[in-house]
C-alpha beads as a LAMMPS data file, in Angstrom:
LAMMPS data file: protein, C-alpha beads

225 atoms
224 bonds

1 atom types
1 bond types

-500.0 500.0 xlo xhi
-500.0 500.0 ylo yhi
-500.0 500.0 zlo zhi

Masses

1 110.0

Atoms # bond

1 1 1 0.000 0.000 0.000
2 1 1 1.316 3.391 -0.904
3 1 1 2.168 5.614 2.033
4 1 1 0.124 8.486 0.590
5 1 1 -3.079 6.406 0.874
6 1 1 -2.700 5.856 4.630
7 1 1 -4.362 9.156 5.674
8 1 1 -7.433 8.331 3.562
9 1 1 -7.632 4.847 5.081
10 1 1 -7.281 6.163 8.613
11 1 1 -9.909 8.834 7.945
12 1 1 -12.300 6.203 6.562
13 1 1 -11.809 3.934 9.567
14 1 1 -12.398 6.884 11.870
15 1 1 -15.704 7.658 10.139
16 1 1 -16.800 4.023 10.518
17 1 1 -15.865 4.071 14.204
18 1 1 -17.789 7.290 14.803
19 1 1 -20.857 5.956 12.964
20 1 1 -20.871 2.740 15.009
21 1 1 -20.350 4.650 18.249
22 1 1 -23.218 6.995 17.417
23 1 1 -25.494 4.038 16.685
24 1 1 -24.656 2.372 19.993
25 1 1 -25.217 5.662 21.807
26 1 1 -28.640 6.186 20.211
27 1 1 -29.680 2.616 21.002
28 1 1 -28.634 3.078 24.621
29 1 1 -30.648 6.276 24.800
30 1 1 -33.694 4.511 23.385
31 1 1 -33.250 1.660 25.834
32 1 1 -32.968 4.120 28.681
33 1 1 -36.116 5.932 27.570
34 1 1 -37.989 2.646 27.357
35 1 1 -36.729 1.533 30.749
36 1 1 -38.002 4.610 32.550
37 1 1 -41.146 4.974 30.460
38 1 1 -43.278 3.322 33.098
39 1 1 -40.662 1.996 35.475
40 1 1 -40.018 2.979 39.044
41 1 1 -37.586 2.184 41.811
42 1 1 -40.381 2.151 44.404
43 1 1 -42.502 -0.987 44.305
44 1 1 -43.888 -0.670 47.828
45 1 1 -47.242 0.660 46.656
46 1 1 -47.182 3.364 49.321
47 1 1 -48.935 6.672 48.780
48 1 1 -46.708 9.679 49.597
49 1 1 -48.844 12.391 51.181
50 1 1 -45.975 14.897 50.989
51 1 1 -46.049 14.881 47.173
52 1 1 -48.380 17.682 46.082
53 1 1 -47.123 18.624 42.602
54 1 1 -46.500 16.663 39.407
55 1 1 -44.748 17.866 36.240
56 1 1 -45.831 16.812 32.744
57 1 1 -45.109 18.530 29.432
58 1 1 -43.626 21.582 31.177
59 1 1 -46.738 22.030 33.310
60 1 1 -47.177 21.729 37.048
61 1 1 -50.178 19.645 38.053
62 1 1 -51.733 19.129 41.469
63 1 1 -51.489 15.528 42.643
64 1 1 -55.006 14.407 43.621
65 1 1 -55.323 13.366 47.251
66 1 1 -58.124 10.998 46.252
67 1 1 -55.480 8.710 44.786
68 1 1 -55.227 6.915 48.156
69 1 1 -58.848 6.996 49.214
70 1 1 -59.560 3.363 48.277
71 1 1 -56.796 1.669 50.286
72 1 1 -59.129 0.112 52.834
73 1 1 -61.250 -1.781 50.315
74 1 1 -61.729 -5.414 51.240
75 1 1 -60.797 -7.940 48.575
76 1 1 -61.622 -11.625 48.698
77 1 1 -58.509 -13.769 49.050
78 1 1 -59.178 -15.833 45.934
79 1 1 -57.387 -15.980 42.610
80 1 1 -59.016 -14.061 39.773
81 1 1 -60.813 -16.391 37.329
82 1 1 -58.523 -17.597 34.535
83 1 1 -61.228 -16.728 32.012
84 1 1 -60.554 -13.018 32.543
85 1 1 -58.270 -11.248 30.096
86 1 1 -57.577 -7.766 28.758
87 1 1 -57.357 -6.665 25.129
88 1 1 -55.601 -3.446 24.079
89 1 1 -56.137 -2.280 20.491
90 1 1 -53.305 0.085 19.539
91 1 1 -54.880 1.234 16.279
92 1 1 -58.213 2.052 17.944
93 1 1 -56.679 3.248 21.240
94 1 1 -59.193 1.141 23.144
95 1 1 -59.097 -1.395 25.948
96 1 1 -61.614 -4.175 26.462
97 1 1 -61.772 -6.404 29.526
98 1 1 -63.250 -9.837 28.883
99 1 1 -64.550 -12.618 31.102
100 1 1 -64.525 -15.442 28.617
101 1 1 -66.699 -14.154 25.789
102 1 1 -68.521 -11.598 27.938
103 1 1 -67.424 -7.974 27.847
104 1 1 -66.772 -6.571 31.340
105 1 1 -65.847 -3.040 30.278
106 1 1 -64.549 -0.990 27.362
107 1 1 -62.667 2.300 27.511
108 1 1 -60.515 4.634 25.413
109 1 1 -56.859 4.639 26.453
110 1 1 -53.610 6.423 25.635
111 1 1 -50.722 4.191 24.593
112 1 1 -47.153 5.115 23.665
113 1 1 -46.219 7.895 21.285
114 1 1 -44.472 6.816 18.043
115 1 1 -41.009 7.382 19.546
116 1 1 -41.993 5.554 22.792
117 1 1 -44.168 2.763 21.393
118 1 1 -46.215 0.327 23.422
119 1 1 -44.991 -3.122 22.323
120 1 1 -47.598 -5.577 21.013
121 1 1 -47.782 -9.149 22.229
122 1 1 -49.293 -11.414 24.852
123 1 1 -48.354 -10.587 28.436
124 1 1 -49.127 -11.440 32.050
125 1 1 -49.493 -9.112 35.007
126 1 1 -46.526 -9.818 37.287
127 1 1 -46.984 -7.079 39.907
128 1 1 -49.705 -4.724 41.088
129 1 1 -49.001 -1.698 43.285
130 1 1 -51.469 0.718 44.800
131 1 1 -49.395 3.787 43.891
132 1 1 -45.898 4.620 42.711
133 1 1 -43.772 7.490 41.444
134 1 1 -42.738 7.658 37.786
135 1 1 -39.996 10.007 36.624
136 1 1 -37.921 10.319 33.467
137 1 1 -37.341 12.063 30.161
138 1 1 -35.554 15.361 29.727
139 1 1 -36.259 18.890 28.555
140 1 1 -39.763 19.253 27.180
141 1 1 -40.388 15.555 27.765
142 1 1 -39.339 15.490 31.420
143 1 1 -42.035 14.127 33.691
144 1 1 -42.343 13.749 37.440
145 1 1 -45.496 11.881 38.436
146 1 1 -45.892 11.004 42.116
147 1 1 -48.621 8.673 43.334
148 1 1 -49.546 7.163 39.982
149 1 1 -52.582 5.089 41.009
150 1 1 -53.648 1.487 40.394
151 1 1 -50.555 0.214 38.568
152 1 1 -50.555 -3.225 36.902
153 1 1 -47.087 -4.135 35.578
154 1 1 -46.927 -6.734 32.799
155 1 1 -44.205 -8.730 31.032
156 1 1 -43.407 -11.559 28.630
157 1 1 -40.260 -13.290 27.369
158 1 1 -39.559 -10.574 24.789
159 1 1 -40.495 -7.616 27.003
160 1 1 -38.935 -8.266 30.425
161 1 1 -40.112 -6.646 33.624
162 1 1 -37.134 -4.280 33.900
163 1 1 -38.639 -2.273 31.023
164 1 1 -41.472 -1.306 33.346
165 1 1 -44.546 -1.443 31.099
166 1 1 -47.894 -1.236 32.863
167 1 1 -51.547 -0.311 32.833
168 1 1 -52.256 2.502 35.285
169 1 1 -54.528 5.362 36.251
170 1 1 -53.833 8.846 34.885
171 1 1 -54.405 12.251 36.477
172 1 1 -52.037 14.413 34.354
173 1 1 -53.941 14.362 31.067
174 1 1 -57.390 13.551 29.714
175 1 1 -56.452 12.814 26.103
176 1 1 -57.769 9.256 26.045
177 1 1 -58.337 7.818 22.598
178 1 1 -55.002 9.222 21.370
179 1 1 -51.356 8.214 21.814
180 1 1 -50.010 10.241 24.721
181 1 1 -47.750 8.071 26.895
182 1 1 -44.111 7.079 27.226
183 1 1 -45.007 3.444 26.495
184 1 1 -47.457 2.479 29.214
185 1 1 -51.201 2.136 28.750
186 1 1 -52.765 5.230 30.353
187 1 1 -56.272 4.642 31.722
188 1 1 -58.907 6.929 33.203
189 1 1 -58.368 6.473 36.938
190 1 1 -61.882 5.114 37.713
191 1 1 -61.355 2.450 35.028
192 1 1 -57.886 1.628 36.355
193 1 1 -59.412 1.144 39.802
194 1 1 -61.968 -1.326 38.465
195 1 1 -59.314 -3.316 36.590
196 1 1 -56.943 -3.227 39.553
197 1 1 -59.444 -5.123 41.698
198 1 1 -60.773 -7.273 38.831
199 1 1 -57.419 -8.630 37.609
200 1 1 -54.976 -11.086 39.106
201 1 1 -52.910 -11.330 41.128
202 1 1 -55.571 -10.602 43.734
203 1 1 -54.492 -8.009 46.295
204 1 1 -54.569 -9.368 49.872
205 1 1 -56.584 -7.293 52.311
206 1 1 -54.568 -4.450 53.825
207 1 1 -51.689 -4.758 51.314
208 1 1 -50.513 -2.228 48.729
209 1 1 -48.419 -4.488 46.506
210 1 1 -48.687 -8.082 45.319
211 1 1 -46.579 -10.237 42.995
212 1 1 -48.079 -12.976 40.857
213 1 1 -47.488 -16.598 41.830
214 1 1 -48.655 -20.081 40.873
215 1 1 -51.437 -19.788 43.440
216 1 1 -52.261 -16.180 42.545
217 1 1 -51.505 -15.778 38.821
218 1 1 -51.514 -12.582 36.832
219 1 1 -54.213 -11.810 34.298
220 1 1 -53.422 -12.235 30.593
221 1 1 -53.080 -9.070 28.491
222 1 1 -53.159 -9.120 24.683
223 1 1 -51.907 -5.979 22.909
224 1 1 -52.292 -5.761 19.134
225 1 1 -52.431 -3.322 16.228

Bonds

1 1 1 2
2 1 2 3
3 1 3 4
4 1 4 5
5 1 5 6
6 1 6 7
7 1 7 8
8 1 8 9
9 1 9 10
10 1 10 11
11 1 11 12
12 1 12 13
13 1 13 14
14 1 14 15
15 1 15 16
16 1 16 17
17 1 17 18
18 1 18 19
19 1 19 20
20 1 20 21
21 1 21 22
22 1 22 23
23 1 23 24
24 1 24 25
25 1 25 26
26 1 26 27
27 1 27 28
28 1 28 29
29 1 29 30
30 1 30 31
31 1 31 32
32 1 32 33
33 1 33 34
34 1 34 35
35 1 35 36
36 1 36 37
37 1 37 38
38 1 38 39
39 1 39 40
40 1 40 41
41 1 41 42
42 1 42 43
43 1 43 44
44 1 44 45
45 1 45 46
46 1 46 47
47 1 47 48
48 1 48 49
49 1 49 50
50 1 50 51
51 1 51 52
52 1 52 53
53 1 53 54
54 1 54 55
55 1 55 56
56 1 56 57
57 1 57 58
58 1 58 59
59 1 59 60
60 1 60 61
61 1 61 62
62 1 62 63
63 1 63 64
64 1 64 65
65 1 65 66
66 1 66 67
67 1 67 68
68 1 68 69
69 1 69 70
70 1 70 71
71 1 71 72
72 1 72 73
73 1 73 74
74 1 74 75
75 1 75 76
76 1 76 77
77 1 77 78
78 1 78 79
79 1 79 80
80 1 80 81
81 1 81 82
82 1 82 83
83 1 83 84
84 1 84 85
85 1 85 86
86 1 86 87
87 1 87 88
88 1 88 89
89 1 89 90
90 1 90 91
91 1 91 92
92 1 92 93
93 1 93 94
94 1 94 95
95 1 95 96
96 1 96 97
97 1 97 98
98 1 98 99
99 1 99 100
100 1 100 101
101 1 101 102
102 1 102 103
103 1 103 104
104 1 104 105
105 1 105 106
106 1 106 107
107 1 107 108
108 1 108 109
109 1 109 110
110 1 110 111
111 1 111 112
112 1 112 113
113 1 113 114
114 1 114 115
115 1 115 116
116 1 116 117
117 1 117 118
118 1 118 119
119 1 119 120
120 1 120 121
121 1 121 122
122 1 122 123
123 1 123 124
124 1 124 125
125 1 125 126
126 1 126 127
127 1 127 128
128 1 128 129
129 1 129 130
130 1 130 131
131 1 131 132
132 1 132 133
133 1 133 134
134 1 134 135
135 1 135 136
136 1 136 137
137 1 137 138
138 1 138 139
139 1 139 140
140 1 140 141
141 1 141 142
142 1 142 143
143 1 143 144
144 1 144 145
145 1 145 146
146 1 146 147
147 1 147 148
148 1 148 149
149 1 149 150
150 1 150 151
151 1 151 152
152 1 152 153
153 1 153 154
154 1 154 155
155 1 155 156
156 1 156 157
157 1 157 158
158 1 158 159
159 1 159 160
160 1 160 161
161 1 161 162
162 1 162 163
163 1 163 164
164 1 164 165
165 1 165 166
166 1 166 167
167 1 167 168
168 1 168 169
169 1 169 170
170 1 170 171
171 1 171 172
172 1 172 173
173 1 173 174
174 1 174 175
175 1 175 176
176 1 176 177
177 1 177 178
178 1 178 179
179 1 179 180
180 1 180 181
181 1 181 182
182 1 182 183
183 1 183 184
184 1 184 185
185 1 185 186
186 1 186 187
187 1 187 188
188 1 188 189
189 1 189 190
190 1 190 191
191 1 191 192
192 1 192 193
193 1 193 194
194 1 194 195
195 1 195 196
196 1 196 197
197 1 197 198
198 1 198 199
199 1 199 200
200 1 200 201
201 1 201 202
202 1 202 203
203 1 203 204
204 1 204 205
205 1 205 206
206 1 206 207
207 1 207 208
208 1 208 209
209 1 209 210
210 1 210 211
211 1 211 212
212 1 212 213
213 1 213 214
214 1 214 215
215 1 215 216
216 1 216 217
217 1 217 218
218 1 218 219
219 1 219 220
220 1 220 221
221 1 221 222
222 1 222 223
223 1 223 224
224 1 224 225
């Protein structure tokens, strides 16, 4: 190889290295955004009375105190019927809850925006918490959402639990029927409450968090276009 061609070769290799590095960086950013889309480090289910203000889309929003007003509800200590399942239609932005072939309820929802999509597939609820804090994003898309109510986390083999996807109540917007989330399925809070107590795993009386188990399995969720 002629010595005069070495600078061109080195420059070309440098461009390839920079392109690969940029791709890895963008993928890591996307993974980070997906991880915090609905995830949280607090899985206790506790309601924090000191949290009075949420931030969403550069707006401050009052956190509703009513978010913890249902904690004393008595729930029968039985597993939810296996015939119950939830269907989320991404194209229609609708959720339907089924008991076998009978429709329990139907509601508009808000799933993930195009750059934070809600993944399709068949899932199972693996954890339910009474309330949790969700925080993430940056700049215009920064959000700080204390006491998100009635959270039902779901997973499957392709979408592991660390990614933090869930169904949950929503007090920071009322744009149901349109994509408006960071990947989770946003529900009107009264609907989220109904599903929280209707789905498995069944919440033991007096508890604020419950994991699924063989004796107390999570409800099936089917998400499709």
